[in-house]
C-alpha positions as CSV (number, residue, x, y, z in Angstrom):
1,X,-97.3,149.9,9.8
2,X,-99.3,147.5,6.7
3,X,-100.7,144.1,7.6
4,X,-101.2,142.4,4.1
5,X,-103.8,139.3,4.8
6,X,-106.0,137.1,3.2
7,X,-109.3,139.2,3.5
8,X,-107.8,142.9,3.4
9,X,-104.7,145.3,3.9
10,X,-104.3,147.2,7.1
11,X,-103.0,150.1,8.2
12,X,-101.7,151.3,12.1
13,X,-100.9,154.6,12.4
14,X,-100.4,153.6,16.4
15,X,-104.1,154.5,17.5
16,X,-106.5,152.7,15.7
17,X,-107.1,150.7,12.3
18,X,-108.0,151.5,8.5
19,X,-108.7,147.9,6.0
20,X,-108.4,148.5,2.5
21,X,-110.4,146.0,0.4
22,X,-111.1,145.3,-3.2
23,X,-114.1,147.5,-3.7
24,X,-114.7,147.6,-7.6
25,X,-116.4,150.3,-7.9
26,X,-113.9,152.7,-6.1
27,X,-111.4,154.5,-8.7
28,X,-108.2,153.8,-6.4
29,X,-109.3,150.4,-5.1
30,X,-107.0,146.9,-4.4
31,X,-107.0,144.3,-7.6
32,X,-107.7,141.9,-4.3
33,X,-108.2,141.9,-0.8
34,X,-106.0,138.8,-0.8
35,X,-102.2,141.1,0.0
36,X,-99.5,138.7,-1.7
37,X,-96.7,140.5,0.1
38,X,-95.2,144.2,0.9
39,X,-92.7,146.4,0.3
40,X,-91.5,150.0,1.7
41,X,-89.1,151.7,-1.4
42,X,-86.3,154.3,-0.2
43,X,-89.2,156.9,-1.7
44,X,-91.2,155.8,1.4
45,X,-93.5,154.7,-1.4
46,X,-95.5,151.2,-0.7
47,X,-96.1,149.1,-3.0
48,X,-99.1,146.3,-2.9
49,X,-98.8,142.7,-4.6
50,X,-101.5,140.7,-5.5
51,X,-102.5,137.7,-7.8
52,X,-103.9,140.3,-10.1
53,X,-100.5,142.5,-10.5
54,X,-99.1,145.4,-8.4
55,X,-99.7,148.9,-7.1
56,X,-99.0,151.4,-5.1
57,X,-100.6,153.8,-2.2
58,X,-100.7,157.3,-2.9
59,X,-101.5,158.9,0.1
60,X,-103.0,162.2,-1.9
61,X,-106.4,159.4,-3.2
62,X,-105.6,157.4,0.0
63,X,-105.5,154.6,-2.2
64,X,-104.0,152.7,-4.8
65,X,-102.3,153.1,-8.2
66,X,-102.4,150.6,-10.8
67,X,-99.2,151.7,-13.0
68,X,-98.8,151.9,-16.7
69,X,-96.6,149.1,-17.9
70,X,-96.3,146.9,-15.4
71,X,-100.1,145.0,-15.2
72,X,-100.3,143.2,-18.6
73,X,-102.1,140.3,-18.3
74,X,-99.2,137.8,-19.9
75,X,-97.5,139.1,-17.1
76,X,-98.8,137.6,-14.2
77,X,-100.2,134.5,-16.2
78,X,-97.9,132.7,-13.8
79,X,-98.3,134.0,-10.5
80,X,-95.2,136.0,-11.1
81,X,-93.2,136.8,-7.4
82,X,-91.8,139.8,-7.3
83,X,-89.2,142.3,-6.2
84,X,-89.2,145.9,-5.9
85,X,-86.0,147.8,-5.5
86,X,-84.5,151.2,-5.9
87,X,-85.8,152.3,-8.8
88,X,-86.3,148.5,-10.4
89,X,-89.0,145.9,-10.4
90,X,-88.6,142.2,-11.1
91,X,-90.7,139.3,-12.1
92,X,-90.2,136.0,-12.1
93,X,-92.6,133.2,-13.1
94,X,-91.5,129.7,-14.1
95,X,-88.7,130.1,-16.8
96,X,-89.0,134.1,-17.7
97,X,-87.2,137.0,-15.4
98,X,-88.6,140.4,-16.8
99,X,-86.5,143.4,-15.3
100,X,-88.7,147.1,-15.2
101,X,-87.3,150.6,-14.1
102,X,-89.2,153.4,-12.8
103,X,-88.9,156.7,-11.8
104,X,-91.2,158.8,-10.3
105,X,-92.8,162.1,-12.5
106,X,-95.0,164.6,-10.8
107,X,-95.6,162.8,-8.0
108,X,-96.8,159.7,-10.8
109,X,-94.7,156.4,-11.1
110,X,-93.4,156.0,-14.7
111,X,-92.4,152.7,-15.2
112,X,-90.4,151.2,-18.2
113,X,-89.3,147.6,-19.4
114,X,-86.1,146.9,-19.7
115,X,-84.9,143.1,-20.9
116,X,-86.5,139.2,-20.7
117,X,-84.1,137.1,-19.5
118,X,-84.7,133.1,-19.6
119,X,-84.6,131.5,-16.9
120,X,-82.8,127.9,-17.0
121,X,-84.8,125.7,-14.2
122,X,-88.8,126.2,-13.4
123,X,-90.2,125.6,-9.8
124,X,-93.7,123.8,-9.0
125,X,-95.2,123.6,-5.7
126,X,-93.8,126.5,-3.7
127,X,-93.7,129.7,-5.0
128,X,-90.6,131.7,-6.2
129,X,-88.9,133.9,-3.2
130,X,-86.4,137.1,-4.2
131,X,-84.6,138.8,-2.6
132,X,-81.6,141.0,-4.1
133,X,-78.2,142.0,-2.4
134,X,-76.4,144.7,-4.2
135,X,-76.1,143.0,-7.7
136,X,-77.1,139.6,-6.6
137,X,-80.9,138.0,-6.8
138,X,-81.6,135.0,-4.8
139,X,-84.1,133.0,-5.7
140,X,-85.8,130.6,-3.9
141,X,-87.1,127.2,-5.5
142,X,-88.1,123.9,-4.9
143,X,-85.2,122.8,-6.3
144,X,-83.1,125.3,-3.6
145,X,-81.2,129.0,-4.1
146,X,-80.7,130.5,-7.4
147,X,-78.3,133.2,-7.4
148,X,-78.6,135.3,-11.1
149,X,-76.3,138.4,-11.4
150,X,-77.7,139.8,-14.7
151,X,-75.5,137.5,-16.7
152,X,-75.4,134.1,-15.3
153,X,-77.6,132.0,-12.8
154,X,-75.8,130.0,-10.4
155,X,-77.1,127.0,-7.9
156,X,-75.7,128.6,-4.3
157,X,-76.3,127.5,-1.0
158,X,-75.0,123.4,-1.5
159,X,-76.3,122.8,2.5
160,X,-80.1,124.3,1.1
161,X,-81.5,121.0,0.1
162,X,-84.9,120.9,0.3
163,X,-87.8,123.3,-0.7
164,X,-87.5,127.2,0.0
165,X,-90.2,128.9,2.3
166,X,-88.3,131.9,2.2
167,X,-85.2,134.3,1.3
168,X,-84.9,138.0,3.6
169,X,-82.1,140.2,3.9
170,X,-80.8,141.4,7.3
171,X,-80.0,144.7,6.9
172,X,-78.2,145.5,9.9
173,X,-76.1,142.2,10.1
174,X,-75.8,142.6,6.4
175,X,-77.2,138.1,6.3
176,X,-79.0,136.3,4.1
177,X,-82.0,134.0,6.1
178,X,-83.5,131.8,4.5
179,X,-86.2,128.9,5.6
180,X,-87.5,125.8,5.1
181,X,-89.7,123.1,5.8
182,X,-86.9,121.7,8.2
183,X,-84.5,124.3,9.4
184,X,-83.9,128.1,9.1
185,X,-80.4,129.0,7.9
186,X,-78.2,132.3,8.0
187,X,-75.5,133.2,5.8
188,X,-73.1,136.1,5.3
189,X,-71.7,136.2,1.5
190,X,-71.6,131.8,0.8
191,X,-70.5,131.6,4.4
192,X,-73.2,129.3,6.5
193,X,-73.4,131.1,9.8
194,X,-76.1,129.1,11.6
195,X,-78.8,125.8,11.2
196,X,-81.5,125.9,13.3
197,X,-83.8,122.7,13.1
198,X,-87.4,123.3,13.3
199,X,-89.1,121.4,16.2
200,X,-92.9,120.4,14.4
201,X,-94.6,121.2,11.8
202,X,-96.4,124.9,11.4
203,X,-99.0,126.3,8.9
204,X,-98.9,129.0,6.4
205,X,-96.2,131.4,4.6
206,X,-93.4,132.8,7.0
207,X,-92.6,136.5,6.6
208,X,-90.3,138.3,8.4
209,X,-88.5,141.9,8.5
210,X,-86.6,144.0,10.4
211,X,-88.1,146.4,13.3
212,X,-87.5,150.3,13.9
213,X,-84.6,148.9,16.3
214,X,-82.9,146.9,13.5
215,X,-84.2,143.4,15.2
216,X,-84.7,140.6,12.6
217,X,-88.0,139.1,12.9
218,X,-89.6,135.6,11.8
219,X,-93.7,134.8,12.0
220,X,-94.7,131.4,11.0
221,X,-97.7,130.2,12.1
222,X,-97.7,130.4,15.7
223,X,-93.6,130.9,16.2
224,X,-91.6,134.2,16.6
225,X,-88.3,134.3,16.1
226,X,-85.7,136.3,16.4
227,X,-82.1,137.2,15.1
228,X,-79.3,139.2,16.7
229,X,-77.0,138.0,14.3
230,X,-74.9,135.7,16.2
231,X,-78.2,133.2,17.3
232,X,-81.9,132.8,16.7
233,X,-84.0,132.6,19.5
234,X,-87.2,132.1,19.7
235,X,-89.3,134.4,21.4
236,X,-93.4,133.3,23.1
237,X,-96.2,134.7,20.5
238,X,-99.5,133.5,19.4
239,X,-101.2,134.9,16.3
240,X,-105.0,135.5,16.4
241,X,-104.7,134.8,12.4
242,X,-102.6,134.3,9.3
243,X,-100.5,137.5,8.4
244,X,-99.6,137.0,4.9
245,X,-97.1,140.0,4.4
246,X,-96.3,143.1,6.9
247,X,-94.2,146.5,6.3
248,X,-93.2,148.7,8.5
249,X,-93.0,152.5,7.2
250,X,-90.2,154.2,9.1
251,X,-90.2,157.2,8.0
252,X,-93.1,158.2,10.4
253,X,-93.4,158.0,14.2
254,X,-95.9,155.4,16.1
255,X,-96.6,155.5,19.7
256,X,-95.4,152.4,21.7
257,X,-97.6,149.3,21.4
258,X,-96.9,145.8,22.5
């Protein structure tokens, strides 16, 4: 399991933790010790997004590779947010969307720019949140949800009227989860399945994902929620520190732990 924080990237193998931080004199160091998001692609490759760019973990050197063609300064001037899927990377910042294709050659990633698209809206205050479901890209903004189908943008989910804090996909149930400061929504297609009003204020940026059993979990501040496809339940949990990102490597086996 990989856990990103504001002070390094933590790897847990079921027995021990190892912490990776920015080491300026190391060739395969992280670009930053502050981790923005983590993604595991279909080739078992971990991608790490930081304010300065995107890297992937290479087990052969136990370090992080900065791929050419993706980390030019002009892409990161506005601190874009990203989606990484099957041989596809999307960056979105304010009014521009960049699409890239990537493939692996002799263990290294090669990236090619595909196209640039003007975005007919801007998002200020909160970051942009991206989630892909088949051929649709869901974009969470301060204004609500937009959908990009590769040709045009449209507003979606009119029930979501306030700023979006997170957009995720429940892969087991094929549901889209959206969180705002006051509610958690679950949709199937365009149908609203449930809306749960949050009680009280929390802190930090919510993170979500599925565990090895397929349970969909949302962590926000000191709260932990579990969605079983029909009902959202709050679980008792107290975190010792804010986690900014988390990712489970489902291709490796770990001992049971709590």
